[in-house]
LOZAZA-541280 format. One record per atom (N, C-alpha, C): residue number from 1; residue in one letter; x, y, z. Coordinates in steps of 0.05 Angstrom, whole numbers. Layout:
N
 bati kero     c1     c2     c3
  NUM    A      X      Y      Z
...
//
This chain:
216
 bati kero     c1     c2     c3
    1    M    129   -263    290
    1    M    133   -249    261
    1    M    154   -268    242
    2    N    169   -283    258
    2    N    186   -298    247
    2    N    181   -316    231
    3    A    151   -330    238
    3    A    135   -346    215
    3    A    129   -334    191
    4    I    128   -307    185
    4    I    123   -295    159
    4    I    150   -288    157
    5    A    173   -275    170
    5    A    194   -267    162
    5    A    215   -289    143
    6    Q    214   -311    158
    6    Q    228   -330    149
    6    Q    223   -344    119
    7    P    198   -346    110
    7    P    192   -358     88
    7    P    199   -328     61
    8    M    194   -301     74
    8    M    201   -281     54
    8    M    232   -281     50
    9    A    246   -288     74
    9    A    278   -282     72
    9    A    287   -308     51
   10    A    276   -335     55
   10    A    275   -360     35
   10    A    276   -352      8
   11    L    254   -334      2
   11    L    244   -324    -24
   11    L    264   -303    -35
   12    L    269   -286    -19
   12    L    292   -268    -28
   12    L    318   -282    -39
   13    Q    328   -298    -12
   13    Q    350   -315    -22
   13    Q    350   -334    -40
   14    M    330   -346    -53
   14    M    326   -358    -80
   14    M    330   -348   -103
   15    I    318   -319    -98
   15    I    313   -302   -120
   15    I    346   -289   -127
   16    Y    361   -286   -103
   16    Y    386   -275   -108
   16    Y    406   -300   -121
   17    G    399   -322   -111
   17    G    411   -346   -122
   17    G    415   -346   -154
   18    L    392   -338   -165
   18    L    385   -339   -191
   18    L    393   -315   -207
   19    I    393   -293   -194
   19    I    403   -267   -205
   19    I    435   -258   -198
   20    G    437   -262   -173
   20    G    464   -257   -166
   20    G    469   -225   -167
   21    N    448   -209   -160
   21    N    446   -184   -157
   21    N    429   -179   -136
   22    Y    435   -162   -113
   22    Y    421   -161    -91
   22    Y    403   -138    -98
   23    G    404   -121   -111
   23    G    385    -98   -118
   23    G    367   -105   -134
   24    L    376   -115   -158
   24    L    352   -128   -170
   24    L    337   -156   -162
   25    S    348   -166   -142
   25    S    331   -190   -131
   25    S    311   -179   -109
   26    I    313   -153   -102
   26    I    293   -139    -86
   26    I    272   -127   -101
   27    I    282   -118   -125
   27    I    260   -110   -143
   27    I    241   -132   -148
   28    I    255   -157   -157
   28    I    236   -180   -168
   28    I    220   -191   -147
   29    F    230   -191   -119
   29    F    220   -200    -94
   29    F    194   -181    -89
   30    T    202   -157    -90
   30    T    180   -137    -85
   30    T    153   -145   -105
   31    I    159   -147   -130
   31    I    139   -150   -153
   31    I    127   -174   -145
   32    I    142   -198   -142
   32    I    127   -227   -137
   32    I    104   -226   -111
   33    V    123   -209    -88
   33    V     99   -207    -59
   33    V     69   -192    -69
   34    K     76   -170    -89
   34    K     58   -147    -92
   34    K     34   -164   -115
   35    L     45   -187   -130
   35    L     29   -199   -152
   35    L      9   -220   -136
   36    V     22   -229   -111
   36    V      5   -248    -92
   36    V    -14   -236    -80
   37    M    -11   -210    -74
   37    M    -31   -190    -56
   37    M    -52   -178    -76
   38    V    -49   -183   -101
   38    V    -65   -170   -121
   38    V    -98   -173   -114
   39    P   -100   -200   -107
   39    P   -133   -203    -99
   39    P   -143   -186    -80
   40    L   -125   -187    -56
   40    L   -132   -173    -28
   40    L   -133   -139    -38
   41    T   -114   -130    -49
   41    T   -117   -105    -58
   41    T   -137    -97    -74
   42    V   -147   -114   -101
   42    V   -171   -107   -116
   42    V   -197   -115    -95
   43    K   -195   -124    -76
   43    K   -221   -128    -62
   43    K   -222   -101    -45
   44    Q   -206    -98    -33
   44    Q   -203    -70    -18
   44    Q   -207    -47    -31
   45    T   -208    -45    -57
   45    T   -207    -25    -75
   45    T   -234    -20    -80
   46    K   -248    -44    -87
   46    K   -271    -49    -96
   46    K   -290    -42    -72
   47    S   -290    -47    -49
   47    S   -304    -41    -25
   47    S   -306    -10    -25
   48    M   -279      3    -21
   48    M   -276     30    -23
   48    M   -294     48    -43
   49    K   -292     39    -70
   49    K   -307     48    -88
   49    K   -343     46    -82
   50    K   -346     26    -72
   50    K   -374     22    -72
   50    K   -379     43    -43
   51    M   -365     43    -25
   51    M   -370     61      0
   51    M   -373     89    -14
   52    Q   -352    100    -29
   52    Q   -353    127    -43
   52    Q   -378    129    -67
   53    D   -390    110    -72
   53    D   -413    113    -93
   53    D   -439    119    -74
   54    I   -442    114    -53
   54    I   -464    115    -32
   54    I   -464    133    -11
   55    Q   -439    147    -19
   55    Q   -438    175      2
   55    Q   -460    191     -1
   56    P   -464    197    -22
   56    P   -490    219    -28
   56    P   -513    209     -6
   57    K   -518    181    -16
   57    K   -546    174      3
   57    K   -542    171     29
   58    I   -518    166     33
   58    I   -510    166     65
   58    I   -515    196     79
   59    K   -504    213     63
   59    K   -506    238     69
   59    K   -536    254     74
   60    E   -550    241     52
   60    E   -581    252     55
   60    E   -592    238     79
   61    V   -588    211     85
   61    V   -593    203    110
   61    V   -589    214    137
   62    Q   -566    221    135
   62    Q   -551    232    161
   62    Q   -565    262    161
   63    E   -575    282    140
   63    E   -583    303    142
   63    E   -617    296    155
   64    K   -629    282    141
   64    K   -656    274    145
   64    K   -665    267    174
   65    Y   -640    252    186
   65    Y   -652    237    212
   65    Y   -627    249    229
   66    K   -622    277    225
   66    K   -594    289    245
   66    K   -605    288    272
   67    N   -626    290    276
   67    N   -639    292    306
   67    N   -651    265    316
   68    D   -648    247    306
   68    D   -652    220    313
   68    D   -631    200    309
   69    K   -612    200    320
   69    K   -584    180    315
   69    K   -594    155    317
   70    E   -608    142    333
   70    E   -614    112    334
   70    E   -631    109    302
   71    Q   -647    123    295
   71    Q   -661    125    269
   71    Q   -639    126    248
   72    M   -623    143    249
   72    M   -604    148    228
   72    M   -586    127    227
   73    N   -576    113    245
   73    N   -559     86    245
   73    N   -575     65    231
   74    V   -601     57    233
   74    V   -616     38    223
   74    V   -620     44    195
   75    K   -620     66    186
   75    K   -622     71    158
   75    K   -602     73    137
   76    V   -582     78    155
   76    V   -551     73    143
   76    V   -547     48    138
   77    M   -550     30    157
   77    M   -547      2    163
   77    M   -570    -10    137
   78    E   -590     -2    135
   78    E   -608    -11    108
   78    E   -590     -7     84
   79    L   -581     16     82
   79    L   -563     23     58
   79    L   -545      5     47
   80    Y   -528     -1     70
   80    Y   -510    -18     74
   80    Y   -516    -42     58
   81    K   -538    -56     69
   81    K   -558    -83     64
   81    K   -564    -79     39
   82    E   -574    -55     25
   82    E   -586    -50      2
   82    E   -568    -54    -22
   83    Y   -542    -42    -20
   83    Y   -521    -35    -38
   83    Y   -501    -61    -31
   84    N   -506    -80    -15
   84    N   -488    -98     -5
   84    N   -458    -88     -8
   85    V   -462    -73     13
   85    V   -431    -58     25
   85    V   -433    -61     52
   86    S   -404    -67     54
   86    S   -395    -71     90
   86    S   -377    -45     91
   87    P   -380    -33    114
   87    P   -367     -9    121
   87    P   -337    -18    128
   88    F   -333    -42    140
   88    F   -304    -54    143
   88    F   -293    -73    122
   89    G   -307    -70    100
   89    G   -301    -83     75
   89    G   -273    -74     62
   90    G   -262    -49     70
   90    G   -240    -46     64
   90    G   -218    -47     77
   91    C   -225    -56    105
   91    C   -206    -58    125
   91    C   -193    -80    125
   92    L   -216   -109    125
   92    L   -201   -135    125
   92    L   -177   -143    105
   93    P   -180   -133     80
   93    P   -157   -142     65
   93    P   -133   -126     71
   94    L   -133   -102     84
   94    L   -115    -84     96
   94    L   -100    -98    121
   95    L   -114   -108    135
   95    L   -111   -123    163
   95    L    -93   -149    152
   96    I   -101   -159    136
   96    I    -88   -185    126
   96    I    -64   -177    113
   97    Q    -57   -158    100
   97    Q    -29   -151     84
   97    Q    -16   -139    108
   98    F    -21   -128    129
   98    F     -6   -116    147
   98    F     15   -133    161
   99    P     10   -157    170
   99    P     31   -171    181
   99    P     52   -181    156
  100    I     43   -184    133
  100    I     63   -192    109
  100    I     81   -171    108
  101    I     70   -143    108
  101    I     86   -116    103
  101    I    112   -114    127
  102    I    100   -125    153
  102    I    119   -125    171
  102    I    140   -141    172
  103    G    128   -164    164
  103    G    150   -187    159
  103    G    172   -180    134
  104    L    160   -165    114
  104    L    182   -151     90
  104    L    197   -135    101
  105    F    191   -115    119
  105    F    205    -99    134
  105    F    228   -108    151
  106    T    217   -127    163
  106    T    240   -146    182
  106    T    262   -150    169
  107    V    255   -170    146
  107    V    276   -184    131
  107    V    290   -160    122
  108    L    285   -144    100
  108    L    300   -124     89
  108    L    311   -102    108
  109    R    298   -101    129
  109    R    317    -80    154
  109    R    339    -97    167
  110    N    334   -125    166
  110    N    358   -141    178
  110    N    364   -168    165
  111    P    375   -161    139
  111    P    376   -183    127
  111    P    396   -203    130
  112    I    417   -191    145
  112    I    443   -214    158
  112    I    428   -231    173
  113    D    412   -220    187
  113    D    398   -237    212
  113    D    383   -260    201
  114    Y    372   -260    174
  114    Y    358   -278    159
  114    Y    373   -293    139
  115    G    397   -298    137
  115    G    416   -313    124
  115    G    434   -300    102
  116    L    425   -275     96
  116    L    438   -265     66
  116    L    467   -250     82
  117    A    483   -263     66
  117    A    513   -259     71
  117    A    515   -229     75
  118    Q    539   -215     90
  118    Q    544   -188     93
  118    Q    553   -177     66
  119    E    572   -191     54
  119    E    576   -178     23
  119    E    556   -175      8
  120    V    538   -192     10
  120    V    512   -190    -10
  120    V    498   -169      0
  121    V    492   -158     21
  121    V    482   -136     33
  121    V    490   -114     29
  122    E    521   -114     27
  122    E    533    -87     27
  122    E    535    -81      2
  123    S    529    -99    -21
  123    S    541    -95    -48
  123    S    526    -69    -56
  124    S    536    -57    -78
  124    S    527    -30    -88
  124    S    506    -42   -112
  125    F    490    -14   -120
  125    F    471    -22   -137
  125    F    465      6   -152
  126    L    467     13   -179
  126    L    459     38   -190
  126    L    480     58   -175
  127    W    473     81   -168
  127    W    487    101   -149
  127    W    488     97   -125
  128    I    477     74   -114
  128    I    480     67    -80
  128    I    502     56    -77
  129    P    524     57    -61
  129    P    546     47    -55
  129    P    542     25    -37
  130    S    523     22    -25
  130    S    519      0     -5
  130    S    486     -5      2
  131    L    477    -26     -3
  131    L    444    -29      1
  131    L    441    -33     31
  132    S    456    -36     47
  132    S    456    -40     74
  132    S    462    -14     86
  133    G    469     11     73
  133    G    474     37     85
  133    G    451     51     82
  134    E    455     79     83
  134    E    429     99     77
  134    E    437    116     57
  135    D    411    118     43
  135    D    414    136     16
  135    D    402    161     23
  136    T    410    186     30
  136    T    395    205     46
  136    T    381    228     33
  137    L    380    222      2
  137    L    370    242    -17
  137    L    358    231    -35
  138    I    366    212    -59
  138    I    351    205    -79
  138    I    331    182    -81
  139    L    338    163    -63
  139    L    317    143    -57
  139    L    292    150    -36
  140    P    300    166    -19
  140    P    283    177     -1
  140    P    260    200    -11
  141    L    273    215    -37
  141    L    254    229    -51
  141    L    237    212    -66
  142    L    244    193    -85
  142    L    235    173    -91
  142    L    208    160    -79
  143    A    214    154    -54
  143    A    200    142    -37
  143    A    175    162    -26
  144    G    180    186    -22
  144    G    159    204    -16
  144    G    141    208    -44
  145    L    156    215    -63
  145    L    139    222    -83
  145    L    119    197    -92
  146    T    130    173    -92
  146    T    115    152   -100
  146    T     95    145    -80
  147    T    102    152    -52
  147    T     78    150    -39
  147    T     53    170    -38
  148    Y     63    195    -48
  148    Y     39    213    -58
  148    Y     23    202    -80
  149    L     38    190   -102
  149    L     25    183   -127
  149    L      6    160   -117
  150    S     18    145    -97
  150    S     -2    122    -86
  150    S    -28    124    -79
  151    S    -24    146    -57
  151    S    -44    161    -43
  151    S    -67    174    -64
  152    A    -54    185    -86
  152    A    -72    199   -103
  152    A    -90    182   -117
  153    T    -75    156   -128
  153    T    -96    141   -138
  153    T   -110    122   -126
  154    M   -111    122   -103
  154    M   -129    111    -85
  154    M   -157    112    -79
  155    A   -178     96    -86
  155    A   -204    111    -81
  155    A   -212    116    -49
  156    S   -226    136    -50
  156    S   -227    146    -21
  156    S   -264    152    -18
  157    P   -275    144     -3
  157    P   -303    151      1
  157    P   -304    179     17
  158    N   -286    187     27
  158    N   -283    214     38
  158    N   -261    232     30
  159    K   -265    243      0
  159    K   -244    259    -13
  159    K   -243    287     -2
  160    K   -263    292     14
  160    K   -269    326     23
  160    K   -256    324     47
  161    D   -249    308     60
  161    D   -250    301     91
  161    D   -217    315     94
  162    P   -220    339    112
  162    P   -190    354    112
  162    P   -167    339    124
  163    T   -178    320    141
  163    T   -155    299    155
  163    T   -146    285    134
  164    Q   -159    272    123
  164    Q   -151    252    100
  164    Q   -133    267     81
  165    N   -140    289     68
  165    N   -127    310     54
  165    N    -98    315     62
  166    M    -96    322     88
  166    M    -74    329    108
  166    M    -53    306     99
  167    M    -61    284    116
  167    M    -49    258    112
  167    M    -33    251     84
  168    K    -48    259     60
  168    K    -44    251     35
  168    K    -11    269     32
  169    Y    -10    290     43
  169    Y     15    309     40
  169    Y     34    302     60
  170    F     24    293     89
  170    F     40    292    106
  170    F     57    268    106
  171    F     41    240    100
  171    F     48    212    104
  171    F     78    218     78
  172    P     75    230     61
  172    P     97    226     37
  172    P    127    242     53
  173    V    116    265     67
  173    V    140    278     75
  173    V    148    255    102
  174    M    135    246    113
  174    M    143    227    138
  174    M    157    206    125
  175    I    148    191    103
  175    I    167    172     85
  175    I    195    181     79
  176    F    196    206     67
  176    F    219    217     65
  176    F    240    217     84
  177    V    227    228    108
  177    V    249    234    133
  177    V    254    207    143
  178    M    235    189    143
  178    M    247    161    148
  178    M    258    149    134
  179    G    256    149    102
  179    G    277    135     84
  179    G    306    146     92
  180    R    307    169     99
  180    R    339    173    104
  180    R    354    159    121
  181    G    333    142    142
  181    G    349    133    164
  181    G    349    101    157
  182    F    332     92    134
  182    F    334     67    129
  182    F    352     51    117
  183    P    359     29    113
  183    P    377     18     99
  183    P    369     22     69
  184    A    393     31     46
  184    A    378     33     24
  184    A    361      9      6
  185    G    365    -14     17
  185    G    352    -35      7
  185    G    323    -37     16
  186    L    316    -26     40
  186    L    286    -27     48
  186    L    272      0     32
  187    T    286     21     27
  187    T    285     41     18
  187    T    268     34    -14
  188    L    288     23    -28
  188    L    286     10    -52
  188    L    261     -4    -52
  189    Y    255    -22    -37
  189    Y    231    -40    -35
  189    Y    203    -18    -35
  190    W    207     -4    -15
  190    W    183     21    -14
  190    W    177     30    -42
  191    V    198     38    -56
  191    V    193     53    -81
  191    V    182     35    -99
  192    I    192      8   -102
  192    I    186     -6   -123
  192    I    154    -13   -116
  193    S    149    -17    -92
  193    S    121    -27    -80
  193    S     99     -9    -85
  194    N    107     21    -83
  194    N     93     46    -93
  194    N     86     42   -120
  195    L    104     39   -143
  195    L    103     41   -168
  195    L     87     20   -176
  196    F     84     -2   -165
  196    F     69    -26   -174
  196    F     39    -21   -164
  197    Q     37     -7   -139
  197    Q      9     -1   -132
  197    Q     -4     23   -145
  198    V     16     42   -159
  198    V      3     66   -176
  198    V     -9     55   -204
  199    A     10     28   -210
  199    A      6     22   -238
  199    A    -17      6   -232
  200    Q    -22    -15   -209
  200    Q    -49    -28   -206
  200    Q    -74    -15   -204
  201    Q    -71      9   -189
  201    Q    -94     25   -183
  201    Q   -104     41   -208
  202    V    -83     47   -226
  202    V    -93     63   -251
  202    V   -111     37   -268
  203    I   -100     12   -272
  203    I   -109    -10   -280
  203    I   -142    -15   -275
  204    I   -139    -13   -247
  204    I   -166    -18   -232
  204    I   -189      3   -242
  205    N   -173     28   -237
  205    N   -196     48   -238
  205    N   -205     61   -267
  206    K   -190     45   -290
  206    K   -196     55   -314
  206    K   -222     40   -328
  207    P   -230     11   -319
  207    P   -253      4   -324
  207    P   -274     13   -312
  208    Y   -270     17   -282
  208    Y   -288     33   -266
  208    Y   -299     59   -279
  209    G   -279     75   -286
  209    G   -288    100   -297
  209    G   -302    101   -323
  210    K   -294     80   -345
  210    K   -313     76   -361
  210    K   -343     70   -356
  211    L   -347     52   -334
  211    L   -370     39   -330
  211    L   -387     68   -316
  212    K   -369     85   -301
  212    K   -386    108   -295
  212    K   -398    123   -314
  213    E   -378    133   -333
  213    E   -386    150   -355
  213    E   -415    132   -376
  214    G   -410    109   -373
  214    G   -434     94   -389
  214    G   -456     98   -377
  215    S   -459    103   -348
  215    S   -483    101   -332
  215    S   -494    128   -333
  216    N   -480    144   -337
  216    N   -490    181   -335
  216    N   -507    181   -367
//
């Protein structure tokens, strides 16, 4: 993980050297990393939208061949091929992003271990007395709220799935609880990352929605 964390730490140090404010450095650092990952996120979103579009056809096949599982699987795979959809297309970009996210968390949770001076990490930002300490209310609340907004704007092939709907509400609560124990700098990263994700999804979804309206 150090192979990913070290370059991330170097980027954060470089930004701090230019800005001189640790809180602003985390915000700019987050935006830069999210911008780099935009192509992967767009690819993941498009794949999920395609899966969402063909869900009615998949359900028709499943209902038609419910007594013949082998034939049902064959027909579903034919649908994937016909519409150029991969059931794992949305997973690959996420798997690529995962080690990057872990590397970011590693750096922001233990920034001193990666070369940032203690006085820098312990500096204040806005209402937060120390970015190395915990903000037990405002930032965790923002983290939970923006996590919910991010989930709500994501395309999903199974919007009526009760498990998925439960996770949409459970995950923000979990992030709020975890955020109360994280260093404020890490929670700040999570909030900015979510806000970027929400804005990105709104931009991606707009042309897609117009395309859907035009086809009706």
